[in-house]
C-alpha positions in Angstrom: -32.3 -7.1 28.9 -29.5 -5.8 31.1 -25.8 -5.8 30.5 -25.1 -9.1 32.4 -27.6 -11.0 30.3 -26.1 -9.6 27.1 -22.6 -10.5 28.2 -23.6 -14.1 29.1 -25.4 -14.5 25.8 -22.3 -13.2 24.0 -20.0 -15.6 25.9 -22.4 -18.4 25.2 -22.4 -17.6 21.4 -18.6 -17.3 21.5 -18.2 -20.8 23.0 -20.7 -22.2 20.6 -18.9 -20.8 17.6 -15.5 -21.8 18.8 -16.8 -25.3 19.6 -18.2 -25.6 16.1 -14.9 -24.6 14.5 -13.0 -27.0 16.8 -15.2 -29.9 15.9 -15.0 -29.2 12.2 -11.2 -29.0 12.3 -11.0 -32.2 14.4 -13.1 -34.0 11.8 -11.0 -32.6 9.0 -7.8 -33.7 10.6 -9.2 -37.2 11.3 -10.5 -37.6 7.8 -7.3 -36.4 6.1 -5.2 -38.7 8.3 -7.4 -41.7 7.5 -7.4 -40.9 3.8 -3.6 -40.7 3.9 -3.3 -44.1 5.6 -5.7 -45.6 3.0 -3.7 -44.2 0.1 -0.4 -45.4 1.5 -1.8 -48.9 2.1 -3.2 -49.3 -1.5 -0.6 -47.2 -3.4 1.6 -50.2 -4.3 -1.3 -52.0 -6.0 -2.1 -49.0 -8.3 -0.6 -49.0 -11.8 2.3 -46.6 -12.0 2.2 -44.1 -14.9 5.0 -44.1 -17.4 7.3 -41.2 -16.8 8.5 -39.6 -20.0 11.8 -37.8 -20.0 11.7 -34.0 -20.5 12.7 -32.8 -23.9 16.2 -31.3 -24.1 17.4 -28.3 -26.0 19.2 -28.9 -29.3 23.0 -29.0 -29.2 23.2 -25.4 -30.5 21.2 -24.0 -27.5 18.1 -22.0 -27.8 16.5 -21.4 -31.2 17.4 -17.9 -32.6 13.8 -17.4 -33.7 12.6 -17.8 -30.1 15.2 -15.3 -28.9 14.1 -12.8 -31.5 10.4 -13.2 -30.6 11.1 -12.8 -26.8 13.3 -9.7 -27.4 10.6 -8.1 -29.6 7.9 -8.9 -26.9 10.1 -7.3 -24.1 10.8 -4.2 -26.3 7.1 -3.8 -27.0 6.1 -4.2 -23.3 8.7 -1.7 -22.2 7.7 0.9 -24.8 4.0 0.7 -23.8 4.6 0.7 -20.0 6.9 3.6 -19.4 
């Protein structure tokens, strides 16, 4: 096998690989687009979940026990990782 044959085989394999990737990506884009259209079409007929409000902090702010625990954890981390 001479150099010209090896180069032609290499170019052939390159185009085969690039073609395979291109076809895969084209199918992926097509399927995602169709799935998006399907979901948008039937989204209104789906039952909507009840959205619960996020819990709020008490009027006094953050709990002092939480602040103490966080402070102790930070102190312990910093003392171990000097």
